[in-house]
VEXDREN-2710 file (C-alpha; in Angstrom, 1 decimal):
% VEXDREN-2710
k/r/px/py/pz
1/MET/20.2/23.3/10.9
2/GLU/18.2/22.2/13.9
3/SER/18.7/24.1/17.1
4/ALA/21.3/22.8/19.5
5/GLU/18.6/21.6/21.9
6/ARG/17.1/19.2/19.3
7/LYS/19.5/18.2/16.5
8/ARG/17.7/15.8/14.2
9/ILE/18.5/14.3/10.9
10/THR/17.0/11.7/8.5
11/LEU/19.3/9.0/7.2
12/ALA/18.1/6.5/4.6
13/MET/20.0/3.6/3.1
14/THR/19.0/2.2/-0.3
15/GLY/20.3/-0.8/-2.3
16/ALA/23.5/0.4/-3.8
17/SER/27.0/-0.8/-3.1
18/GLY/28.9/1.2/-0.4
19/VAL/26.8/0.7/2.7
20/GLN/30.1/1.2/4.7
21/TYR/29.7/4.9/4.0
22/ALA/26.3/4.9/5.6
23/TRP/27.3/3.0/8.7
24/ARG/30.3/5.3/9.2
25/LEU/28.0/8.3/8.8
26/LEU/25.6/6.9/11.3
27/GLU/28.4/6.4/13.8
28/CYS/29.5/10.0/13.3
29/LEU/26.0/11.4/13.7
30/VAL/25.6/9.5/17.0
31/ALA/28.9/10.8/18.2
32/ALA/27.8/14.4/17.3
33/ASP/24.7/13.9/19.5
34/TYR/22.2/14.0/16.7
35/ASP/18.9/12.2/16.9
36/VAL/18.7/10.0/13.7
37/PHE/15.5/9.0/12.0
38/PHE/16.7/5.9/10.1
39/MET/15.2/4.0/7.2
40/ILE/16.7/1.1/5.2
41/SER/15.3/-0.6/2.2
42/LYS/15.2/-4.4/1.9
43/ALA/17.8/-4.3/-0.9
44/ALA/20.1/-2.2/1.4
45/GLN/19.8/-4.9/4.1
46/LEU/20.9/-7.5/1.6
47/VAL/23.8/-5.4/0.4
48/SER/24.8/-4.8/4.0
49/ALA/24.9/-8.5/4.8
50/THR/26.9/-9.1/1.7
51/GLU/29.5/-6.3/2.0
52/CYS/30.1/-6.0/5.7
53/ASP/28.6/-9.1/7.3
54/LEU/26.2/-7.0/9.3
55/GLN/23.0/-9.1/9.8
56/LEU/20.2/-6.7/10.7
57/PRO/17.0/-7.8/12.5
58/GLY/14.0/-7.7/10.2
59/LYS/11.6/-5.7/12.5
60/ALA/12.0/-2.0/13.0
61/ARG/11.9/-2.2/16.8
62/GLN/14.4/-4.9/17.0
63/MET/16.7/-3.2/14.5
64/GLU/16.4/0.0/16.6
65/GLY/17.7/-1.8/19.6
66/PHE/20.4/-3.6/17.6
67/LEU/21.7/-0.3/16.1
68/THR/21.5/1.5/19.5
69/ASP/23.7/-1.2/21.0
70/HIS/26.1/-1.5/18.0
71/PHE/26.8/2.3/17.8
72/ARG/26.5/2.9/21.5
73/ALA/23.8/5.4/21.0
74/LYS/21.6/6.9/23.8
75/SER/18.2/5.4/24.3
76/GLY/15.9/6.8/21.7
77/GLN/18.7/8.5/19.7
78/ILE/18.2/6.2/16.7
79/ARG/14.6/5.7/15.6
80/VAL/14.0/3.1/12.9
81/PHE/10.9/3.4/10.6
82/ASP/9.5/0.7/8.3
83/GLN/9.0/1.5/4.6
84/GLU/5.2/1.6/5.0
85/GLN/5.1/3.5/8.3
86/TRP/3.2/6.4/6.9
87/MET/2.6/8.0/10.3
88/ALA/6.3/8.5/10.9
89/PRO/7.4/12.1/11.4
90/VAL/9.5/12.0/8.1
91/ALA/6.3/11.6/6.1
92/SER/5.2/15.2/6.8
93/GLY/6.7/18.6/6.5
94/SER/5.4/19.4/10.0
95/GLY/7.4/16.6/11.6
96/ALA/10.5/15.8/9.4
97/PRO/14.0/17.1/10.2
98/THR/15.3/19.9/8.1
99/GLN/18.2/17.7/6.7
100/MET/18.1/14.3/5.0
101/VAL/20.8/12.1/3.5
102/VAL/20.3/9.1/1.3
103/CYS/23.5/7.1/1.5
104/PRO/24.1/5.1/-0.5
105/ALA/21.5/6.2/-3.1
106/SER/20.7/3.7/-5.8
107/THR/19.8/4.9/-9.2
108/GLY/16.4/3.3/-8.7
109/SER/15.8/5.5/-5.7
110/LEU/17.3/8.5/-7.6
111/SER/14.7/7.9/-10.3
112/ALA/11.8/7.6/-7.8
113/ILE/12.8/10.7/-5.9
114/ALA/13.3/12.8/-9.1
115/THR/9.8/11.8/-10.3
116/GLY/8.0/12.2/-7.0
117/ALA/6.9/8.5/-6.9
118/SER/6.7/8.3/-3.1
119/ASN/6.0/4.6/-3.2
120/ASN/7.7/4.0/0.2
121/LEU/8.7/6.0/3.2
122/ILE/12.2/6.8/2.0
123/GLU/10.8/8.2/-1.3
124/ARG/8.1/10.1/0.6
125/ALA/10.7/11.6/3.1
126/ALA/12.8/12.8/0.2
127/ASP/9.8/14.3/-1.5
128/VAL/9.0/16.1/1.8
129/ALA/12.5/17.5/1.9
130/LEU/12.2/18.8/-1.7
131/LYS/8.7/20.3/-1.3
132/GLU/9.7/22.0/1.9
133/ARG/12.9/23.4/0.4
134/ARG/15.0/21.6/3.0
135/GLN/18.5/20.0/2.6
136/LEU/18.6/16.8/0.7
137/ILE/21.9/15.0/0.0
138/LEU/22.0/12.0/-2.3
139/VAL/25.2/9.9/-2.1
140/ILE/25.1/8.2/-5.5
141/ARG/27.1/5.0/-6.0
142/GLU/26.9/3.8/-9.6
143/THR/29.2/3.6/-12.6
144/PRO/29.0/4.1/-15.5
145/LEU/26.1/6.6/-15.5
146/SER/23.5/6.5/-18.3
147/GLU/21.7/9.5/-19.7
148/ILE/18.7/8.7/-17.6
149/HIS/20.8/8.9/-14.4
150/LEU/22.4/12.1/-15.4
151/GLU/19.1/13.7/-16.3
152/HIS/17.7/12.7/-12.9
153/MET/20.7/14.2/-11.1
154/LEU/20.4/17.4/-13.1
155/LYS/16.7/17.6/-12.3
156/LEU/17.2/17.1/-8.6
157/THR/20.1/19.6/-8.5
158/ARG/17.9/22.2/-10.0
159/MET/15.3/21.5/-7.3
160/GLY/18.0/22.2/-4.7
161/ALA/19.2/18.7/-3.8
162/VAL/22.9/18.0/-3.5
163/ILE/24.3/15.2/-5.6
164/LEU/27.4/13.9/-3.7
165/PRO/28.9/10.9/-5.5
166/ALA/30.7/8.3/-3.4
167/SER/34.0/9.2/-5.0
168/PRO/36.8/9.3/-2.5
169/GLY/40.0/11.3/-3.3
170/PHE/43.6/10.1/-2.9
171/TYR/45.5/13.3/-2.3
172/ASN/45.3/12.6/1.4
173/GLN/47.3/9.4/0.7
174/PRO/44.9/6.9/2.3
175/GLU/46.6/4.0/4.1
176/LYS/43.6/1.7/4.6
177/ILE/40.1/1.3/3.2
178/GLU/38.5/3.0/6.2
179/ASP/40.3/6.2/5.0
180/LEU/38.3/6.1/1.8
181/PHE/35.1/5.8/3.7
182/ASP/36.1/8.7/5.9
183/PHE/36.9/10.9/2.9
184/VAL/33.3/10.7/1.6
185/VAL/31.7/10.8/5.0
186/ALA/33.7/14.0/5.8
187/ARG/32.3/15.6/2.7
188/ILE/28.8/14.7/3.8
189/LEU/29.3/16.1/7.3
190/ASN/30.8/19.3/5.8
191/GLN/27.6/19.7/3.7
192/LEU/25.5/19.2/6.8
193/GLY/27.5/21.8/8.7
194/ILE/28.6/19.3/11.3
195/GLN/32.1/19.6/12.7
196/GLN/34.3/16.7/11.8
197/LYS/37.9/15.6/12.2
198/LEU/37.8/12.7/9.8
199/MET/39.5/14.7/7.0
200/PRO/40.9/18.2/7.0
201/ARG/39.3/20.7/4.6
202/TRP/41.5/21.8/1.7
203/GLY/44.3/24.0/3.0
204/GLU/43.8/23.0/6.6
205/SER/45.5/20.4/8.7
206/TYR/44.6/18.8/12.0
207/ILE/47.0/18.2/14.8
208/ARG/47.0/14.4/15.3
END
């Protein structure tokens, strides 16, 4: 993980259903005082507008201001990069954070990352994480899965990436849909080594 003085993480959203997971994760990362390098595909913007009525500005600088206000982040805490902003820190091993999450991860992005396509900044950032042997978490949201999808997941797992499907559990007896989002986000935060109180770990309970 990054040092306590400079906690940074890369968060990318691609065009699969389940953008609520990503927005909840971003909210938690901001609350945990992480600097977030944020990227979102055009497909993810469309899905976000469809699923949660969140109309994002088209330009990176405007989106940065919008997300900063929406999530009550500190100035500069959320940095938004365009898909062709090749001079962004995430495009190089010397500047990228040591942790990256793609949430949700479409199977198209899964394929591009598994084959090293690097056609846009999200794919390049993931490629950097793999080549530098850093933490890469892919929150896959698709069903059913074809042999192609499964082969790509296996390939990335063997490279060291973590495949974390957006599959909420029900043993915690969720009472509202937000509980299902929190279940998955809690698993992501656990993988990142970030303390969370969204959901107790197995065998633990929180005083509420």
